[in-house]
KOLVO-531326 format. One record per residue: residue number from 1; x, y negated, z negated of N, C-alpha, C in turn. Coordinates in nm, 2 decimals. Layout:
+------+--------+--------+--------+--------+--------+--------+--------+--------+--------+
| loti |    n.u |    n.v |    n.w |   ca.u |   ca.v |   ca.w |    c.u |    c.v |    c.w |
+------+--------+--------+--------+--------+--------+--------+--------+--------+--------+
|  NUM |      X |      Y |      Z |      X |      Y |      Z |      X |      Y |      Z |
...
+------+--------+--------+--------+--------+--------+--------+--------+--------+--------+
This chain:
+------+--------+--------+--------+--------+--------+--------+--------+--------+--------+
| loti |    n.u |    n.v |    n.w |   ca.u |   ca.v |   ca.w |    c.u |    c.v |    c.w |
+------+--------+--------+--------+--------+--------+--------+--------+--------+--------+
|    1 |   2.09 |   3.41 |  -0.01 |   2.00 |   3.30 |  -0.02 |   1.97 |   3.25 |   0.12 |
|    2 |   1.85 |   3.22 |   0.15 |   1.82 |   3.17 |   0.29 |   1.85 |   3.02 |   0.31 |
|    3 |   1.85 |   2.98 |   0.43 |   1.88 |   2.84 |   0.47 |   1.78 |   2.74 |   0.40 |
|    4 |   1.66 |   2.77 |   0.41 |   1.56 |   2.68 |   0.35 |   1.58 |   2.66 |   0.20 |
|    5 |   1.60 |   2.76 |   0.13 |   1.62 |   2.74 |  -0.02 |   1.74 |   2.66 |  -0.05 |
|    6 |   1.85 |   2.68 |   0.03 |   1.97 |   2.60 |   0.00 |   1.95 |   2.45 |   0.04 |
|    7 |   1.88 |   2.43 |   0.15 |   1.86 |   2.29 |   0.20 |   1.77 |   2.21 |   0.10 |
|    8 |   1.68 |   2.28 |   0.04 |   1.59 |   2.21 |  -0.06 |   1.68 |   2.18 |  -0.18 |
|    9 |   1.77 |   2.26 |  -0.23 |   1.85 |   2.24 |  -0.34 |   1.94 |   2.12 |  -0.32 |
|   10 |   1.99 |   2.10 |  -0.20 |   2.08 |   1.99 |  -0.16 |   2.01 |   1.85 |  -0.16 |
|   11 |   1.88 |   1.85 |  -0.15 |   1.80 |   1.73 |  -0.14 |   1.82 |   1.64 |  -0.27 |
|   12 |   1.85 |   1.52 |  -0.25 |   1.87 |   1.43 |  -0.37 |   1.74 |   1.40 |  -0.43 |
|   13 |   1.75 |   1.37 |  -0.56 |   1.63 |   1.34 |  -0.64 |   1.55 |   1.22 |  -0.58 |
|   14 |   1.63 |   1.12 |  -0.54 |   1.56 |   1.00 |  -0.48 |   1.47 |   1.04 |  -0.36 |
|   15 |   1.52 |   1.13 |  -0.28 |   1.44 |   1.18 |  -0.17 |   1.31 |   1.24 |  -0.21 |
|   16 |   1.31 |   1.33 |  -0.31 |   1.19 |   1.39 |  -0.36 |   1.10 |   1.28 |  -0.43 |
|   17 |   1.16 |   1.18 |  -0.49 |   1.08 |   1.07 |  -0.55 |   1.01 |   1.00 |  -0.44 |
|   18 |   1.08 |   0.98 |  -0.32 |   1.02 |   0.91 |  -0.21 |   0.90 |   0.99 |  -0.16 |
|   19 |   0.91 |   1.12 |  -0.15 |   0.80 |   1.20 |  -0.10 |   0.68 |   1.19 |  -0.20 |
|   20 |   0.71 |   1.20 |  -0.33 |   0.60 |   1.19 |  -0.43 |   0.54 |   1.06 |  -0.43 |
|   21 |   0.61 |   0.95 |  -0.42 |   0.55 |   0.81 |  -0.41 |   0.46 |   0.80 |  -0.29 |
|   22 |   0.51 |   0.85 |  -0.18 |   0.43 |   0.84 |  -0.05 |   0.29 |   0.91 |  -0.07 |
|   23 |   0.28 |   1.03 |  -0.13 |   0.16 |   1.09 |  -0.16 |   0.08 |   1.02 |  -0.27 |
|   24 |   0.14 |   0.97 |  -0.37 |   0.07 |   0.90 |  -0.47 |   0.00 |   0.78 |  -0.41 |
|   25 |   0.07 |   0.71 |  -0.32 |   0.01 |   0.59 |  -0.25 |  -0.11 |   0.63 |  -0.17 |
|   26 |  -0.10 |   0.74 |  -0.10 |  -0.22 |   0.79 |  -0.03 |  -0.34 |   0.81 |  -0.12 |
|   27 |  -0.32 |   0.88 |  -0.23 |  -0.42 |   0.90 |  -0.33 |  -0.48 |   0.77 |  -0.39 |
|   28 |  -0.39 |   0.68 |  -0.42 |  -0.43 |   0.55 |  -0.48 |  -0.52 |   0.47 |  -0.38 |
|   29 |  -0.49 |   0.48 |  -0.25 |  -0.57 |   0.41 |  -0.15 |  -0.71 |   0.47 |  -0.14 |
|   30 |  -0.71 |   0.60 |  -0.15 |  -0.84 |   0.67 |  -0.14 |  -0.92 |   0.64 |  -0.27 |
|   31 |  -0.86 |   0.63 |  -0.38 |  -0.93 |   0.59 |  -0.50 |  -0.98 |   0.45 |  -0.49 |
|   32 |  -0.90 |   0.36 |  -0.44 |  -0.93 |   0.22 |  -0.43 |  -1.05 |   0.21 |  -0.33 |
|   33 |  -1.05 |   0.29 |  -0.23 |  -1.17 |   0.29 |  -0.13 |  -1.29 |   0.34 |  -0.20 |
|   34 |  -1.28 |   0.44 |  -0.28 |  -1.39 |   0.49 |  -0.36 |  -1.45 |   0.39 |  -0.45 |
|   35 |  -1.37 |   0.31 |  -0.52 |  -1.42 |   0.21 |  -0.60 |  -1.49 |   0.10 |  -0.52 |
|   36 |  -1.44 |   0.07 |  -0.40 |  -1.51 |  -0.03 |  -0.32 |  -1.65 |   0.03 |  -0.28 |
|   37 |  -1.65 |   0.15 |  -0.24 |  -1.78 |   0.21 |  -0.19 |  -1.88 |   0.22 |  -0.31 |
|   38 |  -1.83 |   0.26 |  -0.43 |  -1.92 |   0.26 |  -0.54 |  -1.97 |   0.12 |  -0.57 |
|   39 |  -1.89 |   0.02 |  -0.56 |  -1.94 |  -0.12 |  -0.59 |  -2.04 |  -0.16 |  -0.48 |
|   40 |  -2.02 |  -0.12 |  -0.36 |  -2.12 |  -0.16 |  -0.26 |  -2.25 |  -0.08 |  -0.26 |
|   41 |  -2.24 |   0.05 |  -0.29 |  -2.36 |   0.13 |  -0.27 |  -2.42 |   0.18 |  -0.40 |
|   42 |  -2.35 |   0.16 |  -0.52 |  -2.40 |   0.22 |  -0.64 |  -2.41 |   0.12 |  -0.75 |
|   43 |  -2.30 |   0.06 |  -0.79 |  -2.29 |  -0.02 |  -0.91 |  -2.19 |  -0.14 |  -0.88 |
|   44 |  -2.25 |  -0.26 |  -0.87 |  -2.17 |  -0.37 |  -0.84 |  -2.06 |  -0.40 |  -0.94 |
|   45 |  -2.07 |  -0.35 |  -1.06 |  -1.97 |  -0.38 |  -1.16 |  -1.84 |  -0.30 |  -1.13 |
|   46 |  -1.84 |  -0.21 |  -1.03 |  -1.72 |  -0.14 |  -0.99 |  -1.62 |  -0.23 |  -0.92 |
|   47 |  -1.66 |  -0.35 |  -0.88 |  -1.57 |  -0.44 |  -0.82 |  -1.45 |  -0.47 |  -0.91 |
|   48 |  -1.49 |  -0.47 |  -1.04 |  -1.38 |  -0.50 |  -1.14 |  -1.27 |  -0.39 |  -1.14 |
|   49 |  -1.32 |  -0.26 |  -1.13 |  -1.22 |  -0.15 |  -1.11 |  -1.14 |  -0.16 |  -0.99 |
|   50 |  -1.21 |  -0.20 |  -0.88 |  -1.14 |  -0.22 |  -0.75 |  -1.03 |  -0.33 |  -0.76 |
|   51 |  -1.07 |  -0.43 |  -0.83 |  -0.98 |  -0.55 |  -0.84 |  -0.86 |  -0.51 |  -0.94 |
|   52 |  -0.89 |  -0.44 |  -1.04 |  -0.78 |  -0.41 |  -1.14 |  -0.69 |  -0.29 |  -1.09 |
|   53 |  -0.75 |  -0.19 |  -1.03 |  -0.67 |  -0.07 |  -0.99 |  -0.56 |  -0.10 |  -0.90 |
|   54 |  -0.58 |  -0.20 |  -0.81 |  -0.47 |  -0.23 |  -0.71 |  -0.34 |  -0.27 |  -0.78 |
|   55 |  -0.35 |  -0.33 |  -0.90 |  -0.23 |  -0.37 |  -0.98 |  -0.15 |  -0.25 |  -1.03 |
|   56 |  -0.22 |  -0.13 |  -1.03 |  -0.15 |  -0.01 |  -1.07 |  -0.06 |   0.04 |  -0.96 |
|   57 |  -0.10 |   0.02 |  -0.83 |  -0.02 |   0.09 |  -0.73 |   0.04 |  -0.01 |  -0.62 |
|   58 |   0.02 |  -0.14 |  -0.64 |   0.07 |  -0.24 |  -0.54 |   0.22 |  -0.23 |  -0.52 |
|   59 |   0.29 |  -0.19 |  -0.62 |   0.43 |  -0.19 |  -0.62 |   0.49 |  -0.06 |  -0.56 |
|   60 |   0.40 |   0.04 |  -0.53 |   0.45 |   0.17 |  -0.48 |   0.52 |   0.16 |  -0.35 |
|   61 |   0.48 |   0.08 |  -0.25 |   0.55 |   0.07 |  -0.13 |   0.70 |   0.01 |  -0.15 |
|   62 |   0.71 |  -0.08 |  -0.24 |   0.84 |  -0.13 |  -0.27 |   0.93 |  -0.02 |  -0.33 |
|   63 |   0.87 |   0.05 |  -0.42 |   0.95 |   0.17 |  -0.48 |   0.98 |   0.27 |  -0.38 |
|   64 |   0.89 |   0.29 |  -0.28 |   0.92 |   0.38 |  -0.17 |   1.04 |   0.33 |  -0.09 |
|   65 |   1.04 |   0.20 |  -0.06 |   1.15 |   0.14 |   0.02 |   1.28 |   0.16 |  -0.05 |
|   66 |   1.28 |   0.13 |  -0.18 |   1.41 |   0.15 |  -0.26 |   1.45 |   0.29 |  -0.27 |
|   67 |   1.36 |   0.38 |  -0.29 |   1.39 |   0.52 |  -0.30 |   1.43 |   0.58 |  -0.16 |
|   68 |   1.37 |   0.52 |  -0.06 |   1.41 |   0.56 |   0.08 |   1.56 |   0.53 |   0.11 |
|   69 |   1.60 |   0.42 |   0.06 |   1.74 |   0.38 |   0.08 |   1.83 |   0.47 |  -0.01 |
|   70 |   1.79 |   0.49 |  -0.14 |   1.86 |   0.57 |  -0.23 |   1.87 |   0.72 |  -0.18 |
|   71 |   1.76 |   0.77 |  -0.12 |   1.76 |   0.91 |  -0.08 |   1.81 |   0.92 |   0.07 |
|   72 |   1.85 |   0.81 |   0.13 |   1.90 |   0.82 |   0.26 |   1.80 |   0.88 |   0.36 |
|   73 |   1.68 |   0.83 |   0.35 |   1.57 |   0.88 |   0.44 |   1.59 |   0.81 |   0.57 |
|   74 |   1.52 |   0.86 |   0.67 |   1.53 |   0.80 |   0.81 |   1.48 |   0.66 |   0.81 |
|   75 |   1.52 |   0.58 |   0.90 |   1.48 |   0.44 |   0.91 |   1.33 |   0.43 |   0.93 |
|   76 |   1.26 |   0.53 |   0.99 |   1.12 |   0.52 |   1.01 |   1.05 |   0.51 |   0.87 |
|   77 |   1.09 |   0.59 |   0.78 |   1.03 |   0.59 |   0.64 |   1.05 |   0.45 |   0.58 |
|   78 |   1.17 |   0.39 |   0.59 |   1.20 |   0.26 |   0.53 |   1.11 |   0.15 |   0.60 |
|   79 |   1.10 |   0.16 |   0.73 |   1.02 |   0.06 |   0.80 |   0.87 |   0.08 |   0.77 |
|   80 |   0.83 |   0.20 |   0.76 |   0.69 |   0.22 |   0.72 |   0.66 |   0.17 |   0.58 |
|   81 |   0.75 |   0.19 |   0.49 |   0.74 |   0.14 |   0.35 |   0.73 |  -0.01 |   0.35 |
|   82 |   0.81 |  -0.08 |   0.43 |   0.81 |  -0.22 |   0.44 |   0.68 |  -0.27 |   0.50 |
|   83 |   0.63 |  -0.21 |   0.60 |   0.50 |  -0.25 |   0.66 |   0.39 |  -0.23 |   0.56 |
|   84 |   0.39 |  -0.12 |   0.49 |   0.29 |  -0.10 |   0.39 |   0.29 |  -0.20 |   0.28 |
|   85 |   0.41 |  -0.24 |   0.24 |   0.42 |  -0.35 |   0.14 |   0.36 |  -0.48 |   0.20 |
|   86 |   0.39 |  -0.51 |   0.33 |   0.33 |  -0.63 |   0.39 |   0.18 |  -0.62 |   0.40 |
|   87 |   0.13 |  -0.50 |   0.43 |  -0.01 |  -0.48 |   0.44 |  -0.08 |  -0.50 |   0.31 |
|   88 |  -0.02 |  -0.45 |   0.20 |  -0.07 |  -0.47 |   0.07 |  -0.08 |  -0.62 |   0.04 |
|   89 |   0.02 |  -0.70 |   0.07 |   0.02 |  -0.84 |   0.05 |  -0.09 |  -0.91 |   0.14 |
|   90 |  -0.11 |  -0.86 |   0.26 |  -0.21 |  -0.91 |   0.34 |  -0.35 |  -0.88 |   0.29 |
|   91 |  -0.37 |  -0.78 |   0.21 |  -0.49 |  -0.75 |   0.15 |  -0.53 |  -0.86 |   0.05 |
|   92 |  -0.43 |  -0.91 |  -0.03 |  -0.46 |  -1.02 |  -0.12 |  -0.50 |  -1.14 |  -0.04 |
|   93 |  -0.44 |  -1.16 |   0.07 |  -0.47 |  -1.28 |   0.15 |  -0.62 |  -1.27 |   0.20 |
|   94 |  -0.65 |  -1.15 |   0.26 |  -0.79 |  -1.14 |   0.31 |  -0.90 |  -1.13 |   0.20 |
|   95 |  -0.86 |  -1.09 |   0.09 |  -0.96 |  -1.09 |  -0.02 |  -0.98 |  -1.23 |  -0.08 |
|   96 |  -0.89 |  -1.32 |  -0.06 |  -0.90 |  -1.45 |  -0.13 |  -0.90 |  -1.57 |  -0.03 |
|   97 |  -0.89 |  -1.55 |   0.10 |  -0.90 |  -1.66 |   0.19 |  -1.03 |  -1.66 |   0.26 |
|   98 |  -1.11 |  -1.77 |   0.25 |  -1.24 |  -1.77 |   0.32 |  -1.23 |  -1.74 |   0.47 |
|   99 |  -1.31 |  -1.66 |   0.51 |  -1.32 |  -1.62 |   0.65 |  -1.23 |  -1.50 |   0.69 |
|  100 |  -1.14 |  -1.46 |   0.61 |  -1.05 |  -1.35 |   0.64 |  -1.10 |  -1.22 |   0.58 |
|  101 |  -1.21 |  -1.22 |   0.50 |  -1.25 |  -1.10 |   0.44 |  -1.29 |  -0.99 |   0.53 |
|  102 |  -1.34 |  -1.01 |   0.65 |  -1.38 |  -0.91 |   0.74 |  -1.26 |  -0.82 |   0.77 |
|  103 |  -1.14 |  -0.87 |   0.77 |  -1.02 |  -0.80 |   0.80 |  -0.98 |  -0.70 |   0.68 |
|  104 |  -1.03 |  -0.73 |   0.56 |  -0.99 |  -0.65 |   0.45 |  -1.01 |  -0.50 |   0.47 |
|  105 |  -1.13 |  -0.45 |   0.51 |  -1.15 |  -0.31 |   0.52 |  -1.07 |  -0.25 |   0.65 |
|  106 |  -1.05 |  -0.34 |   0.75 |  -0.98 |  -0.29 |   0.87 |  -0.83 |  -0.27 |   0.83 |
|  107 |  -0.78 |  -0.36 |   0.76 |  -0.64 |  -0.34 |   0.71 |  -0.63 |  -0.22 |   0.62 |
|  108 |  -0.73 |  -0.20 |   0.54 |  -0.73 |  -0.08 |   0.45 |  -0.73 |   0.05 |   0.53 |
|  109 |  -0.80 |   0.06 |   0.64 |  -0.80 |   0.18 |   0.72 |  -0.66 |   0.20 |   0.78 |
|  110 |  -0.60 |   0.09 |   0.83 |  -0.46 |   0.10 |   0.88 |  -0.36 |   0.14 |   0.78 |
|  111 |  -0.38 |   0.08 |   0.66 |  -0.29 |   0.12 |   0.55 |  -0.30 |   0.26 |   0.51 |
|  112 |  -0.42 |   0.31 |   0.50 |  -0.44 |   0.45 |   0.47 |  -0.37 |   0.54 |   0.58 |
|  113 |  -0.40 |   0.51 |   0.70 |  -0.34 |   0.59 |   0.81 |  -0.19 |   0.59 |   0.81 |
|  114 |  -0.13 |   0.48 |   0.79 |   0.01 |   0.47 |   0.78 |   0.07 |   0.54 |   0.66 |
|  115 |   0.00 |   0.53 |   0.55 |   0.05 |   0.60 |   0.43 |   0.04 |   0.75 |   0.45 |
|  116 |  -0.06 |   0.81 |   0.51 |  -0.07 |   0.95 |   0.54 |   0.04 |   0.99 |   0.64 |
|  117 |   0.05 |   0.91 |   0.74 |   0.15 |   0.94 |   0.84 |   0.29 |   0.94 |   0.78 |
|  118 |   0.32 |   0.85 |   0.70 |   0.45 |   0.84 |   0.63 |   0.48 |   0.96 |   0.54 |
|  119 |   0.38 |   0.99 |   0.46 |   0.39 |   1.10 |   0.37 |   0.41 |   1.23 |   0.44 |
|  120 |   0.34 |   1.25 |   0.55 |   0.35 |   1.38 |   0.62 |   0.48 |   1.39 |   0.70 |
|  121 |   0.54 |   1.27 |   0.73 |   0.66 |   1.28 |   0.81 |   0.78 |   1.31 |   0.73 |
|  122 |   0.77 |   1.29 |   0.59 |   0.89 |   1.31 |   0.51 |   0.91 |   1.46 |   0.48 |
|  123 |   0.80 |   1.54 |   0.46 |   0.82 |   1.68 |   0.42 |   0.90 |   1.76 |   0.52 |
|  124 |   0.88 |   1.75 |   0.65 |   0.96 |   1.83 |   0.74 |   1.11 |   1.79 |   0.74 |
|  125 |   1.14 |   1.67 |   0.70 |   1.27 |   1.62 |   0.69 |   1.34 |   1.71 |   0.58 |
|  126 |   1.27 |   1.74 |   0.47 |   1.33 |   1.82 |   0.37 |   1.33 |   1.97 |   0.40 |
|  127 |   1.23 |   2.01 |   0.47 |   1.23 |   2.15 |   0.51 |   1.34 |   2.19 |   0.60 |
|  128 |   1.38 |   2.10 |   0.69 |   1.49 |   2.12 |   0.78 |   1.63 |   2.10 |   0.72 |
|  129 |   1.63 |   2.03 |   0.60 |   1.75 |   2.00 |   0.54 |   1.84 |   1.90 |   0.61 |
|  130 |   1.77 |   1.81 |   0.69 |   1.84 |   1.71 |   0.76 |   1.88 |   1.59 |   0.67 |
|  131 |   1.98 |   1.52 |   0.71 |   2.03 |   1.41 |   0.64 |   2.05 |   1.29 |   0.73 |
|  132 |   2.05 |   1.17 |   0.68 |   2.08 |   1.05 |   0.76 |   1.95 |   1.01 |   0.84 |
|  133 |   1.98 |   0.95 |   0.96 |   1.87 |   0.91 |   1.04 |   1.86 |   0.76 |   1.05 |
|  134 |   1.95 |   0.69 |   0.99 |   1.94 |   0.54 |   0.99 |   1.97 |   0.48 |   1.12 |
+------+--------+--------+--------+--------+--------+--------+--------+--------+--------+
């Protein structure tokens, strides 16, 4: 059996959950952005979908953080998860505080970029079979 196959088998479930959550979060941000675009350019009633959908995935960065600790992922993953959680909270602030709304799409771009970077950074960690990194 080759090294790659054995390293994947040794990977804890929490680590794979972390990887899955990271990519789920990326997809959810893309869908959320699609809803906003549809509301702006096609059908204003889509704002309701944009407003409701966030409640489906707002907890994902917290779950990523918890599974990152459980899976003993590198500190970078845990910090990124914490920053994403704070960015999600800042999205609520910018959506509801007069004068802060212009920052809402800017933060969304940063959130998407960080989510993709985080998700992409986890896979090589498993491919190499590395552990620790705290």
